[in-house]
N, C-alpha and C positions, 0 to 999 in steps of 0.2 A: 253193614251200617258203619262199623268201625273203619273199614277200608275206605268208604266214601268220605268219612270225616278226615281221614289221613290225607286223601287226595286233595280235599278242599283246603286243608291246612297248608299243604305243599303249594297248591295254586296261589293261595293268599300270600305266602312268603315270597314266591317268585314274582307275583305282581308288585309287592312292596319293593323288592329289590330292583325291579325294572323302573319303578317310579323314582326311586332314589338315584339310580344311574342316570335317568333322563334329567332329573333335577340337577344332578352334579354336572352333567354335560352343559346344561344351560348356564349354571354358575361359572363353569370353566370358560365358556364362550364369553360371558360378560366380563370375567376377570381379564382374560386375554385382550378383549376389546378395550377395557379401561387402560391397560398398559400401552397398547398401541396408540390410543388417543394421547396419552401423556408423552409418548415417544414423538408424536407429530409436533406437539408443543415444543419439545426440546430439540427438534430438528435433527433427529437421528433415526428416522424410520428405516433407512437403508440398513442400519446395523441390526435392527430387530428383524427385518426381512431375512438377513443373512443367518440369524440364529433362530429362525422361526420354529424349526423342529425341536431344538434344544429347549426353547421356552415352553413348548407344548408338553414335552416330557416332564419338565420341571414342575409345571403347574399340576399335572396329573398326579405326580408323586407327592407333592407337598401341599396340596390344596387345603387339607384339613387343618393345617397350622396357620398361624398368623402371618399373612404375606409380608407384613412390615418387618418381620425378623429374618426374612430369607435372603439368600445370596445366590448369585449365579456367576461363577467364576469366568465362564466364557464371555461374559459381556463386561467384565471389569476393564477399566482403563489401564493402560500400561503406565507404570511409574518409572520415570527416567530422570535422574538428577534433580528431583524435586519439581520438575516442570509439570507433571501430571498428578492429579489426585486420584486415589482409588475411588472407583465408582461402584456402588453397590446397587443391587436391583431395587432396594427399598427407596433409593433416591428417585427412582422413576415413578413409583406408585404411591409414595407417601410424603406429604409435606412439601411438595414442590411448588414454589411460587413462580410467577412470570419472570422475575429477575433471575431466579435460579436457572430456569429453563434456557435463558439466553446464554448461560455459561457453557452449555453443552454443545459440542461441535463434532463434526466428523473430519478426521484428517487421515488421508490415505486409507479410507474404509474402516478406521478404528474409532471407537467412541472415546472421547476424552473430555475432561472437565477442567476448566481453567478458573483460577481465582485471579483477583486484580493484580497481585504481585508476581504472578508467574505466567508470563505471556506464552501462548502456544506457538510452536514453530510450524506455521502453516505453509509448508513448502509447495511449490508449484508442481514439481516433478515427483514421481514415485521413485523408490529405490532402484527399481529395474531401469527406469529411464536415465537416472543418474549414472548407473553402471554403464549403460550404453554410451552416454556422453563421454565418460572417462575413457572407454575403449576407443572412442573416436578422437581422443587427444585432449580433452578437457582436464583441468587440474582441480581437485576439490579444495575448497577453502573453508576452514572450520573455526578459525580464531583470529584475534587481532594481530598476533604475531605472523600468522600465515598471510593475512591480507597485506601486511607491511612488506612481506617478502616477495610479493609478486613483481616488485620493481627490480629484483636482483636476478641477473643472469647466472644463477648458481643452483646447485641441487640442494633442496631442503625438504624437510618433512611437511607434507600437506595432508589435510584430512584427518588430523590426529583425533583419536577417540571415536572414529567411525570405521565402518567396514572398508572404506576406501583409503585408509591411512597407508602412507608409503613415501618413498623418496621420489620427488619429481623435479625436473629441471624447469625453473621458473623464468620470468623475464617479461618485458613489456610488449612482446609480440605474441605471447601465448594466450590461450583461451581458458577461462576459469568458470567454475560453477560453485556458488556458495551452498554449503550443506548444513550449516547451523546458524542460528542467530549470533551476531557478533557485537560485543560491547567494547567500544573504544575509549571508555571513560578513564582508563588507566594511563592514557597517553596525553600528556599535558598540552602538546601542540602538534597536531598531525602534519607530516610533510607530504605534500601532494604527490601522487603517483603520476609519473610522466613529467619529465623535467620542464621547467619554465623556459620561455623564449624559444620553443621548438627544438631544443637540443636533443631530447630523447622522448618524444611524445608516446603515450600509450597507443598501441596499434593493434591490440588484440581484442578479445571479447570478454567482458565481465558480465556474467548472468547471475543476478542476485537471487534467483529462484523464489522470489516473493518473500524471502526471509528478511529479517531486520538487521540494520546496522545502526546502532544507537551510540550516544555519548561522544559523537565527533566534536572535537574542539580544535579550532585553528586560531592561533594567536600570533600573527605575523604582520604587524601593522604596516611594514614597509614593503611587503612582498607582493609580487604580481602572479596572476594566473593560479589562484588557489582554490582548492576544493578537495574532496576525496581523491579526485583525479585532477591534475593540473591542466595538461594539454592532451586532447584526444585527437588523433589524426588517422583517418581511415579505420577507426575502431568502432566498437559497439558497446554501449552500456544499456542493459535491459533488466527489467524485473527487480529493480533495486528500491528498497524502502529505507531512507536515511533520515535521521534526526540529529540535530546538534546546533552548534554555533560557530560562526566564522568571523574573524576580524583580520582584514588584510587591506592592501592599498588599492589594487586595480584588477579587474576581471576576476571577480570572486563569486562563488556560489557554494552551496553545500555539496553538490554532486560533482560539478566540474567548473574549472575556471574558464577554459576556452575549448569549445568544440570546433576544431579547425575544419574537420570533415568527418563524415560518419553519421551514426544514428544513435539517438537516445530515445528509448521507447519503454512504455509501461513502467515509468519510474516516478517516485514521489519524494519530496523533500519538505521537511517540517522543522522550523527553527528560526533563528535570527542571524542575519548576515549584515555586517557593517563594513563600510569601506569608503573610498574617496572617488572612485570612478568606475563605471560599468559593473553594477552590482545587481544580483538577482538571487532569490532564495534557491532555486534549482541550479542555475548556472550563470556565469558572468556574461559570456558572449558566444553566439554561433557565428563563425567567422566568414563563411561564404555559402553560396547556394547549394553546395553538396553537404551541408550540415543540416540534419533533420532532427526535430524534436516532435515526437508523436505520442499521444495518449499518456501525458504526464500531468502532474499537478503539484502545487506548492501551497503551503500555508505558513503563517508566522509573521515575520517582519523583515523588511528590506530597508536598511537605513544608509544614506549616502551623504557625505559632506564634501569638503573641498570647494574649489572655486568654479568647477565645471562638472558637476555630478551628472551621471547617467544611471538611472535606477528603475528597475521594474520588479513586479511581484514574482514573476516566473524567471525571466531572463532580463539582464541589463540592456544589452544591445544585440540585435539580430540582423544578420545578412542572409539567413537561411530560411528554411521552411518550418513553420510552427503549425501543427495541426492537431485537432481534437484534444486540446489541453486547456487547463484552467488554473486560476490562482485565486485564493482568498486572502493572500498575504497583504498586510498593510505596507504602504510605500511612503517613505518620508525623506525629504531633503533636510538634513539636520542643521546646515549652516545658513543662517538667515542672510549672510552676505554673499551667498552664491549668485553668480550671474551665468547666463546661458545654461542653466540647469535643465535637465530633461527627465521627466518622470511619468510613468504609466502604470496602471494597475496590473497589466500583464507583461508588457514590454516597455522599456524606457525609450529606446530608439529602434525603429525598424526601417531597414534600407534594402532595396533591390530584391527582397525575397517575397514571402507570402505568409499570411496568417489566415487559416481556414478553420471554421467551426470551433472557435475558442471563446472563452468568456473570463471575466474577472469581477470580483465583488469587494476587493479590499479598498480601504480608505486611502486616498492619495493626498498627502499633505506636502505641498511644494511651494513655499513662499519665495518664488524666484523673482529677482529684480533685473531689469534690463541693464546692459552695460551702458555707461554714460553716453548719451547721444543716440542710442538705439531705441526703436519702438518697443513696447511691452512684448514680452515673449509669448508665443503660442505653443510652446513645446511641453505642455503638461496636459495629460488627458486621462480619462477614466480607464481606457483600455491600453492605448499607446500614447506615449508622450510626443514623439516627433516621428514623422514619416518622410521617406524619400524613395519614390519609385517602387513602392511596396504594394502588393495586391492584398486587400483585406476582404474576406468573403464570409458572410453569415457569422459574424463575430460581435459579441455584445458585452456591455458592462452595466452594473447596477448603479444608476445615477444617484440613488439615495445613499447607499453605503459608501460610495466613492467620493461623494461631494462634488462631482464634476458633471458637465452637461454638454461637452463638445460632441459634434455630430459627424465630423469628417474622418475620424480615425477609429471607427467602431460605433455601433448603434447603442445609444443609451436607452435603458428600459427601467421602469419602476421595479421595486422589489417584488411586487405581486406578479408582474409580467415575467420577471426572470425565473419565477417558480412554475411557469406554465409551459408544457411541452410545445404548444402551438407557436410559441415565440421563436423557436429555433428552426429556421427554414432549412430544409434539406439535410437535417442532421439524421444520422443513422441510430435510431432508438431501438433497433432490433438487434444489432450486433456490437455497437460501440458504447452507446450512452444508455443510462437509465435515469428515471426521475421518480421521486417518491417524497411525499410530505414528511415522512418519518426518518429520512436519511439525508445527510449532507445539508441540514437546515432547509431542506426543500428545494435546493438548487440541483441541477443535473450533476450526475457523477458518472465516472467511467466504470464500465462493467468489470474491468480488470481489477478494480479496487472494491469489489462488491462487499467484502468482509471488513473494509476499513471505514465504512461510513455508518 
């Protein structure tokens, strides 16, 4: 009898243990599921997937404690020069709001958390890819001083503070890749890279690697061909994100003054540009048919005075090919005594080239008066101010925000229609464009700027 009671007691204990284990397994599953749900909200499920086994072991070991007090070192963010904040596991599972979740991002497969005053360096390339680029002849650029030095045909330190730091021979024919965000605010007036008047144009490649160049200031009221780059000839500017202000005389933009030939692609410019002739927020002029601007955008303000201003939201004057680009910059002719002024939401004057799959939304304020004895001018438009032998295809402007209604230099659409994908005939919304009511104020945006809208 006593033996039977002992066996029954053992059986009961085993049963209870099994029940507890099963209950714990259910709780463990639920807890892990809760974490994964939060991870999805914060857009870093790939990081959780990478550390799935570590998470499971951690939960199994620490489940009996208060999860809100726990930590998982393997999933902490890296802290580098104050750019990243430490991320604790309790931030995932406890007290997270939607706005908090938006601050979590994955960069190069690592989980990071950004506050408003510490922008994340979201580079396009992995370290391995940058290493391969440098092996192929690219020079790393990590600071304002190094950016300034690319104009010099001399050996200087580039990539300082990074694994690629070393002595490199610079110059305007070399290829460069940006490896850190760059702040130019300490330079009171930037001197354009690539000498003006085609003396020594930039002929290399500058790849901004999707990193930022901020604080650009150009204050040269009498200068020509001004921008981060002055004149680019048979060169390439790509993946550059630039913000700042520029004041100069003619052919002025934040990124370039004159693109004589070559390509500018996947670039953005945000800020204010002011001058007297051929002014645009991204660039001043594309000089001939071999100058190409592709998948770029601008926002801010483009202001032009003088007696014969030419001003656009993206480019002042274009003889080249503009494709898959847009501008939300306001455009203004500031001198009420201007005659023969030309202003457009995207391009001021377009000649001999093409504009394909582009749009603009900025206000165009151009009180242009005819020269005495001439008829009233027609060189102000919502998309393009003046055209000559240019082909415009599937390109639009917002007639409400621009304040214009011309029909021969781009198709006017209401704001509501501008926010509908069906408006944009033959546009590639699979590979190039996206549209969402929650991004870019509902207007189309370029996929290459997915994280900027």
